[in-house]
C-alpha positions as CSV (number, residue, x, y, z in Angstrom):
1,X,-21.1,5.9,25.4
2,X,-21.6,2.7,23.5
3,X,-21.6,-0.6,25.4
4,X,-18.7,-2.7,24.3
5,X,-18.4,-6.5,24.5
6,X,-15.5,-8.8,24.1
7,X,-15.7,-10.2,20.5
8,X,-14.6,-13.7,21.7
9,X,-16.4,-14.3,25.0
10,X,-19.1,-11.6,24.9
11,X,-18.2,-10.2,28.4
12,X,-19.2,-6.6,28.8
13,X,-16.3,-4.1,28.8
14,X,-17.0,-0.9,30.6
15,X,-15.5,2.5,29.7
16,X,-12.0,2.7,31.2
17,X,-11.8,-1.0,31.8
18,X,-8.6,-2.7,30.7
19,X,-9.0,-4.3,27.2
20,X,-7.5,-4.5,23.7
21,X,-9.2,-2.6,20.9
22,X,-8.7,-3.3,17.2
23,X,-9.9,-0.6,14.9
24,X,-10.9,-1.8,11.5
25,X,-11.6,0.4,8.4
26,X,-11.2,-0.1,4.6
27,X,-9.9,2.5,2.1
28,X,-9.5,2.4,-1.6
29,X,-6.0,3.0,-2.9
30,X,-5.1,4.3,-6.4
31,X,-8.8,5.1,-7.2
32,X,-10.1,8.7,-7.4
33,X,-12.1,9.8,-5.5
34,X,-10.8,7.9,-2.5
35,X,-13.4,5.9,-0.7
36,X,-13.2,5.2,3.1
37,X,-15.4,3.1,5.3
38,X,-16.4,4.0,8.8
39,X,-14.1,2.6,11.4
40,X,-15.3,-0.2,13.7
41,X,-13.9,-0.9,17.1
42,X,-13.5,-4.5,18.0
43,X,-12.7,-5.2,21.7
44,X,-11.1,-8.1,23.5
45,X,-11.0,-8.6,27.3
46,X,-7.6,-9.2,28.9
47,X,-8.2,-12.9,29.3
48,X,-9.2,-13.4,25.6
49,X,-6.3,-11.2,24.5
50,X,-3.7,-13.2,26.3
51,X,-5.4,-16.5,25.3
52,X,-5.4,-15.5,21.6
53,X,-1.8,-14.3,21.7
54,X,-0.6,-17.5,23.3
55,X,-2.6,-19.8,21.1
56,X,-2.0,-21.1,17.6
57,X,-2.5,-18.7,14.7
58,X,-6.1,-18.5,13.3
59,X,-7.0,-19.2,9.7
60,X,-7.5,-16.4,7.2
61,X,-5.3,-13.5,6.2
62,X,-7.3,-10.8,8.1
63,X,-7.4,-12.9,11.2
64,X,-3.7,-13.5,11.0
65,X,-3.0,-9.8,10.8
66,X,-5.1,-9.0,13.8
67,X,-3.6,-12.0,15.7
68,X,-0.1,-10.7,15.0
69,X,-1.0,-7.2,16.4
70,X,-2.5,-8.7,19.5
71,X,0.6,-10.9,20.1
72,X,2.8,-7.9,19.8
73,X,0.8,-6.0,22.4
74,X,0.7,-8.9,24.8
75,X,4.5,-9.5,24.5
76,X,5.4,-5.8,24.8
77,X,4.1,-5.1,28.3
78,X,3.2,-7.3,31.3
79,X,0.2,-5.1,32.3
80,X,-2.2,-6.9,30.1
81,X,-1.1,-10.3,31.5
82,X,-1.5,-8.9,35.0
83,X,-5.0,-7.7,34.2
84,X,-6.0,-11.1,32.8
85,X,-4.8,-12.8,36.0
86,X,-6.6,-10.3,38.2
87,X,-9.8,-11.0,36.5
88,X,-9.3,-14.7,36.7
89,X,-8.7,-14.5,40.4
90,X,-11.9,-12.5,40.8
91,X,-13.8,-15.3,39.0
92,X,-12.1,-18.0,41.0
93,X,-13.1,-16.3,44.3
94,X,-16.8,-16.4,43.2
95,X,-16.8,-20.1,42.3
96,X,-17.9,-22.8,44.6
97,X,-15.7,-26.0,44.9
98,X,-16.8,-29.0,42.9
99,X,-19.4,-31.1,44.7
100,X,-20.9,-28.4,46.8
101,X,-24.3,-26.8,46.5
102,X,-24.3,-23.3,47.9
103,X,-22.2,-23.4,51.1
104,X,-19.0,-21.3,50.6
105,X,-16.0,-22.9,52.4
106,X,-13.7,-20.8,54.6
107,X,-10.4,-19.7,53.1
108,X,-8.7,-22.2,55.4
109,X,-10.5,-25.3,54.0
110,X,-7.7,-26.2,51.6
111,X,-10.1,-26.4,48.6
112,X,-8.8,-26.3,45.1
113,X,-9.8,-24.7,41.8
114,X,-10.9,-27.2,39.1
115,X,-11.5,-26.5,35.4
């Protein structure tokens, strides 16, 4: 198995982990013999998929086409949004509050999450 990484944030994506994959290949049309490139898999983690879909359209025709497909996936089912929030909650749980060195507060301390 090939190790996959999110194209946008470079997070590793393990086999079976929730993600969005865009497959890209090129093929000649109207030319004999037909030429076809190898397909490449481009992966995005759930957070980057949702972020891309909710953000402004990127520049460039190819980027716009991929952006439209990702928006369609994100809008069609809530499971990708849920996966993104689950991953963000895991990250939040591992962060320390602003102004602390290494002491993790109890869950009852009333701390807040700061970006």
